[in-house]
C-alpha positions as CSV (number, residue, x, y, z in Angstrom):
1,P,-6.6,7.2,104.6
2,L,-3.8,8.9,106.5
3,R,-4.8,10.7,109.7
4,R,-4.3,14.4,109.1
5,D,-2.6,14.8,112.5
6,T,0.2,12.5,111.4
7,M,1.2,14.3,108.2
8,P,5.0,14.4,107.8
9,V,6.8,17.4,109.2
10,I,8.7,18.1,106.0
11,N,6.4,20.5,104.2
12,R,8.4,20.4,101.0
13,I,8.0,16.7,100.7
14,A,4.3,16.9,101.5
15,G,4.2,19.3,98.5
16,L,5.8,16.5,96.3
17,A,2.9,14.1,97.0
18,D,1.3,14.6,93.5
19,E,4.6,14.1,91.8
20,M,5.4,11.0,93.7
21,K,1.9,9.6,92.9
22,T,2.5,10.3,89.2
23,W,5.9,8.6,89.2
24,R,4.6,5.7,91.2
25,R,1.6,5.1,88.9
26,H,3.8,5.3,85.8
27,I,6.1,2.6,87.2
28,H,3.1,0.6,88.3
29,M,1.8,0.5,84.7
30,H,5.1,-0.7,83.4
31,P,6.3,-3.5,85.7
32,E,9.6,-5.3,85.1
33,L,10.9,-8.5,86.6
34,G,14.2,-9.6,88.2
35,R,17.3,-7.9,86.9
36,D,15.5,-6.7,83.7
37,C,14.5,-3.4,85.3
38,H,16.1,-1.3,82.5
39,K,13.1,0.8,81.6
40,T,12.4,1.5,85.3
41,A,16.0,2.4,85.8
42,A,15.9,4.8,82.8
43,F,12.9,6.5,84.3
44,V,14.7,6.8,87.6
45,V,17.8,8.3,85.9
46,D,15.7,10.8,84.0
47,R,14.1,12.0,87.2
48,L,17.5,12.2,89.0
49,K,18.9,14.3,86.2
50,E,15.8,16.6,86.4
51,F,16.7,17.1,90.0
52,G,20.2,18.3,89.1
53,I,21.9,15.1,90.3
54,T,24.9,14.4,88.1
55,D,26.8,11.6,89.9
56,I,24.8,8.7,88.6
57,S,26.1,5.1,88.1
58,T,24.1,2.5,86.2
59,G,24.3,-1.3,85.5
60,W,24.6,-2.5,89.0
61,A,23.2,-6.1,89.2
62,E,22.5,-5.5,85.4
63,S,20.0,-2.6,85.9
64,G,20.5,-1.1,89.3
65,V,21.1,2.7,89.7
66,V,23.4,4.3,92.3
67,A,23.4,8.1,92.6
68,V,25.2,10.5,95.0
69,I,24.0,13.8,96.4
70,E,26.8,15.8,97.9
71,G,26.0,17.6,101.2
72,Q,27.9,20.5,102.6
73,G,31.3,19.7,103.9
74,E,32.7,16.6,105.6
75,G,30.5,14.0,107.1
76,P,29.3,10.3,106.8
77,T,28.0,8.7,103.7
78,I,24.4,7.4,104.2
79,G,23.0,4.8,101.8
80,L,19.2,4.8,101.1
81,R,17.8,1.8,99.2
82,A,14.6,1.2,97.3
83,D,13.8,-2.0,95.2
84,M,12.4,-1.7,91.7
85,D,11.2,-5.1,90.5
86,A,7.7,-6.5,90.2
87,L,6.2,-10.0,90.5
88,P,5.2,-12.5,87.8
89,M,1.5,-12.4,88.3
90,D,-1.7,-10.9,86.8
91,E,-3.3,-7.8,88.4
92,I,-7.0,-7.8,89.2
93,T,-7.4,-4.3,90.7
94,G,-9.2,-2.9,87.7
95,L,-7.5,0.5,88.4
96,D,-7.0,2.9,85.6
97,Y,-3.3,2.7,86.2
98,A,-3.2,-1.1,86.4
99,S,-0.3,-3.0,84.9
100,K,-0.2,-2.9,81.1
101,V,2.0,-6.0,80.9
102,P,0.3,-9.3,81.1
103,G,1.8,-11.6,83.7
104,K,3.6,-8.8,85.5
105,M,2.4,-6.7,88.4
106,H,3.8,-4.5,91.2
107,A,2.1,-6.6,93.9
108,C,4.7,-5.8,96.6
109,G,4.8,-2.0,96.4
110,H,8.3,-1.6,95.0
111,D,6.8,1.0,92.7
112,G,6.0,3.0,95.8
113,H,9.4,2.4,97.4
114,T,11.1,3.8,94.2
115,A,8.8,6.8,94.2
116,M,9.5,7.5,97.9
117,L,13.2,7.4,97.3
118,L,12.8,9.7,94.3
119,G,10.9,12.1,96.5
120,A,13.6,12.1,99.2
121,A,16.2,12.6,96.4
122,K,14.4,15.6,95.0
123,Y,14.2,17.2,98.5
124,L,17.8,16.4,99.5
125,S,19.1,17.7,96.2
126,E,17.2,21.0,96.6
127,T,18.1,21.6,100.2
128,R,21.4,19.8,100.9
129,N,20.8,20.5,104.5
130,F,23.4,17.8,105.6
131,A,27.1,17.1,105.7
132,G,28.7,14.2,103.9
133,K,26.9,12.4,101.2
134,A,23.6,10.7,100.5
135,V,23.9,7.6,98.2
136,L,20.6,6.6,96.5
137,I,20.4,2.9,95.8
138,F,17.7,1.7,93.3
139,Q,18.0,-2.0,93.3
140,P,16.6,-4.6,90.9
141,D,15.7,-8.3,91.6
142,E,14.7,-8.3,95.2
143,E,12.0,-10.9,94.6
144,G,14.1,-14.0,94.9
145,G,17.1,-13.2,92.7
146,G,19.3,-11.5,95.2
147,G,19.9,-8.2,93.4
148,G,21.0,-6.7,96.7
149,E,23.6,-9.4,97.2
150,A,24.9,-8.8,93.7
151,M,25.3,-5.1,94.2
152,V,27.3,-5.7,97.4
153,Q,29.5,-8.3,95.7
154,E,30.1,-5.9,92.8
155,G,31.7,-3.5,95.3
156,M,29.0,-0.9,95.8
157,M,29.7,-0.3,99.5
158,D,33.4,0.3,99.0
159,Q,33.1,2.3,95.7
160,F,30.8,4.8,97.2
161,G,32.2,4.7,100.7
162,I,28.9,3.9,102.3
163,D,29.1,4.0,106.1
164,E,25.5,3.1,107.0
165,V,22.5,2.0,105.0
166,Y,18.7,2.2,105.4
167,G,15.7,0.8,103.7
168,I,11.9,0.8,104.0
169,H,9.0,-1.4,103.0
170,N,5.3,-0.7,103.0
171,G,3.2,-2.7,105.5
172,P,-0.4,-3.6,104.6
173,G,-2.4,-4.1,107.8
174,I,-0.3,-1.5,109.6
175,E,-2.0,1.9,110.1
176,A,-1.3,4.2,107.2
177,G,1.8,6.3,107.9
178,R,2.8,4.4,111.0
179,I,6.6,3.5,111.1
180,E,7.6,0.2,112.8
181,L,11.0,-1.3,113.3
182,R,13.1,-3.1,115.9
183,A,16.7,-3.8,116.8
184,G,18.1,-7.2,115.8
185,P,16.3,-9.6,113.3
186,I,13.3,-8.0,111.7
187,M,12.8,-10.5,108.8
188,A,13.7,-14.1,108.5
189,S,16.1,-16.1,106.4
190,V,14.7,-18.2,103.7
191,D,15.8,-21.6,102.6
192,S,14.2,-24.0,100.1
193,F,14.3,-27.8,100.1
194,Y,13.7,-30.4,97.4
195,I,13.3,-34.1,98.1
196,D,13.5,-36.5,95.2
197,I,12.2,-40.0,95.9
198,Q,13.0,-42.9,93.7
199,G,10.8,-46.0,94.1
200,K,9.6,-48.7,91.7
201,G,6.2,-48.2,90.0
202,G,3.6,-50.7,89.1
203,H,-0.1,-51.6,89.1
204,G,-2.1,-50.0,91.9
205,A,-3.9,-53.3,92.5
206,M,-0.6,-55.1,93.2
207,P,1.4,-52.8,95.6
208,H,3.5,-55.8,96.8
209,T,5.3,-55.8,93.4
210,T,6.2,-52.1,93.8
211,V,8.3,-49.8,96.0
212,D,5.8,-47.1,96.6
213,P,7.3,-43.5,96.6
214,V,3.9,-41.9,97.5
215,V,3.7,-43.6,100.9
216,A,7.4,-42.6,101.5
217,A,6.6,-39.0,100.6
218,V,3.7,-38.8,103.0
219,G,5.9,-40.3,105.7
220,M,8.6,-37.8,105.1
221,V,6.2,-34.9,105.1
222,Q,4.9,-36.0,108.5
223,A,8.3,-36.6,110.0
224,I,9.7,-33.3,108.8
225,Q,7.2,-31.5,111.0
226,T,8.9,-32.9,114.1
227,I,11.9,-30.6,113.4
228,V,9.9,-27.6,114.7
229,S,8.0,-29.5,117.4
230,R,10.9,-31.6,118.8
231,N,14.3,-30.4,117.6
232,N,13.9,-26.6,117.8
233,N,14.1,-24.6,121.0
234,A,10.6,-23.3,121.5
235,Q,12.2,-19.8,122.3
236,E,13.5,-19.6,118.7
237,R,11.3,-18.8,115.8
238,L,11.2,-21.4,113.0
239,V,8.8,-22.3,110.2
240,V,9.1,-25.5,108.1
241,S,6.4,-25.6,105.4
242,V,6.0,-28.4,102.9
243,T,4.4,-26.6,99.9
244,Q,4.5,-29.2,97.1
245,I,4.0,-32.9,96.7
246,N,4.3,-33.9,93.0
247,T,3.7,-37.5,92.0
248,G,1.5,-39.9,90.1
249,S,-0.5,-39.8,86.8
250,A,-3.5,-42.1,87.3
251,T,-5.7,-43.7,90.0
252,N,-4.5,-47.2,89.2
253,I,-0.8,-46.6,88.8
254,I,1.8,-46.5,91.6
255,P,4.4,-44.1,90.2
256,D,8.2,-44.5,90.1
257,T,9.0,-41.2,91.7
258,A,7.7,-38.5,93.9
259,R,9.0,-35.0,94.8
260,V,8.5,-33.0,98.0
261,C,9.4,-29.3,98.2
262,G,9.0,-26.6,100.8
263,T,10.5,-23.6,102.6
264,V,12.3,-23.0,105.9
265,R,12.2,-19.6,107.7
266,S,14.3,-18.8,110.8
267,F,16.4,-16.0,112.3
268,D,19.6,-17.7,113.6
269,P,22.3,-19.3,111.5
270,H,22.6,-22.2,114.0
271,V,18.9,-22.9,113.6
272,R,19.4,-23.1,109.8
273,D,22.3,-25.5,110.4
274,M,20.2,-27.7,112.7
275,V,17.3,-27.9,110.2
276,E,19.5,-28.9,107.3
277,Q,21.2,-31.6,109.4
278,R,18.0,-33.0,110.8
279,M,16.2,-32.9,107.5
280,G,19.0,-34.9,106.0
281,E,18.9,-37.5,108.8
282,I,15.1,-37.8,108.7
283,I,15.0,-38.3,105.0
284,A,17.7,-40.9,105.1
285,G,15.9,-42.8,107.8
286,Q,12.5,-42.6,106.2
287,A,14.0,-43.7,102.9
288,A,15.5,-46.8,104.5
289,S,12.3,-47.6,106.3
290,Y,10.2,-47.4,103.1
291,G,12.9,-49.1,100.9
292,V,13.2,-46.1,98.5
293,E,16.1,-43.9,97.5
294,A,15.9,-40.2,98.4
295,K,18.0,-37.2,97.6
296,L,17.8,-33.9,99.5
297,E,18.7,-30.6,97.9
298,Y,18.8,-27.8,100.5
299,D,19.3,-24.4,99.1
300,R,20.1,-21.5,101.4
301,G,18.5,-18.2,100.2
302,Y,18.5,-14.8,101.8
303,P,19.9,-14.5,105.3
304,A,17.9,-12.9,108.1
305,T,17.5,-9.1,107.9
306,V,19.3,-8.0,111.1
307,N,19.1,-4.3,112.2
308,D,22.1,-2.9,113.9
309,A,21.0,-2.0,117.5
310,G,22.4,1.5,117.4
311,K,21.2,2.4,114.0
312,A,17.7,0.9,114.8
313,A,17.5,3.1,117.9
314,F,18.6,6.1,115.8
315,A,16.0,5.4,113.1
316,A,13.3,4.9,115.7
317,E,14.2,8.4,117.1
318,V,13.8,9.8,113.6
319,A,10.4,8.1,113.3
320,R,9.2,9.5,116.6
321,E,10.2,13.0,115.7
322,L,8.4,12.6,112.3
323,V,5.1,10.9,113.1
324,G,5.0,10.9,116.9
325,A,5.4,8.2,119.5
326,D,1.9,6.9,119.1
327,M,2.5,6.4,115.3
328,S,5.8,4.6,115.6
329,T,7.4,1.7,117.5
330,D,10.9,0.2,118.0
331,E,9.4,-3.1,119.1
332,T,7.6,-4.4,116.0
333,V,7.2,-8.2,115.8
334,P,9.7,-9.8,113.3
335,M,8.2,-11.1,110.1
336,M,8.8,-14.6,108.8
337,A,9.1,-13.3,105.2
338,A,12.5,-12.6,103.8
339,E,14.3,-9.6,102.2
340,D,17.6,-9.3,100.4
341,F,18.3,-5.9,102.1
342,S,19.8,-8.4,104.5
343,Y,23.0,-8.6,102.4
344,M,23.4,-4.8,102.6
345,L,23.0,-5.0,106.4
346,E,25.6,-7.8,106.5
347,A,28.0,-5.4,104.7
348,R,27.2,-2.2,106.7
349,P,25.4,-1.2,109.9
350,G,21.9,0.2,109.3
351,A,18.2,-0.5,109.7
352,Y,15.1,-1.6,107.9
353,A,11.7,-0.3,108.7
354,F,8.0,-0.7,107.7
355,V,5.7,2.2,106.8
356,G,2.1,1.3,107.3
357,N,0.1,1.0,104.1
358,G,-3.3,0.9,105.8
359,E,-6.0,-1.8,105.4
360,G,-6.2,-3.8,102.2
361,P,-4.8,-6.8,100.4
362,M,-1.4,-8.1,101.5
363,V,1.6,-7.9,99.3
364,H,1.9,-10.6,96.7
365,H,-1.9,-10.6,96.3
366,P,-3.3,-9.8,92.8
367,A,-5.5,-7.1,94.3
368,Y,-2.8,-5.3,96.2
369,D,-2.0,-1.7,95.6
370,F,0.5,0.7,97.2
371,N,-1.1,3.5,99.2
372,D,0.1,6.8,97.6
373,E,-1.0,8.7,100.7
374,I,2.0,7.2,102.6
375,A,4.6,8.3,100.1
376,P,5.3,11.7,101.9
377,V,5.8,9.8,105.2
378,G,8.3,7.4,103.7
379,A,10.1,10.0,101.7
380,S,10.3,12.3,104.8
381,F,11.6,9.4,106.9
382,L,14.4,8.7,104.4
383,A,15.4,12.3,104.0
384,R,15.4,12.9,107.8
385,L,17.6,9.9,108.3
386,V,20.3,11.7,106.2
387,E,19.8,15.1,107.8
388,K,19.9,13.7,111.3
389,A,22.7,11.3,110.8
390,A,24.8,14.0,109.2
391,P,23.7,17.4,110.6
392,L,25.3,20.6,109.5
393,G,27.6,22.4,111.9
């Protein structure tokens, strides 16, 4: 539970807690995947219209919503982003508001992110205690499909004149209501690799008549680990994880082919370049030594999420004013997970922060649930970013 001495300073948003909980649980019961977030988007649009917001644009990255709240007079345009999509997994929470859609679940808290941005939107539309504009970005397809990249490529930043952009994510294992961020990289880039090995199958009792792809696969898996231990500067964070080895059909058959797949996480473009180069060299060398043919497919996914130093310092100041110095930090440890808010931060300066979800299952776990008690903190943080970045007078 949230410590009472850390309740957010915006009383009006504290008063929206029950509404945000209702919105969040409705979204939780009706999860949608990827860019097919049309029902969630329609729910968001209905709420925005109820708040009196009329400048609403839909269809971004197929189902994204962008809405504008006009402040009072000239000032900067501040973007606030929430993601809307769920994950393709079954929920095991047993809650009365659990997912009603088999195989789909809000296991990452995007339902909570959307509810928090709606709370901030209601408050900002009522008070308009800021200059310039607040642009509300409800984004689909964060979980691997790059909805954020699509919205940027479709011209969102220019069309709405966004000057700076902010996003938040809940953080299981971080004290409920605590706000954590840092300047520079806060989340990693994500790359995927696929190694297809072609050998020559045969009887398991006569390996000399075969070219064994299984032995080659094992050798490659072992050799790939030396990229982290021997090719990477120990001062630079890097993870190379082999997560799949697919081959074979019976105990007495040496197969024709094998496939090795995995993920690479880092923070610097030159590290990504080094990994891709070394992986290609290692696989070519291993293939030659085992007499197999091997093909590497190296797919670059989301880039690292990099907070602008000035905007991160500004956001940390907002956090301190909101929850106090003991419940916030600007020196959180970067996460090796990835986030497509990275594309928005490549397009505009801004910052990404974590709001503690309290103890409980991690995101992407079938028992995870967003903590509704933190919604007033997240919504207040988003609203205060606008008010402080674009003060009246």
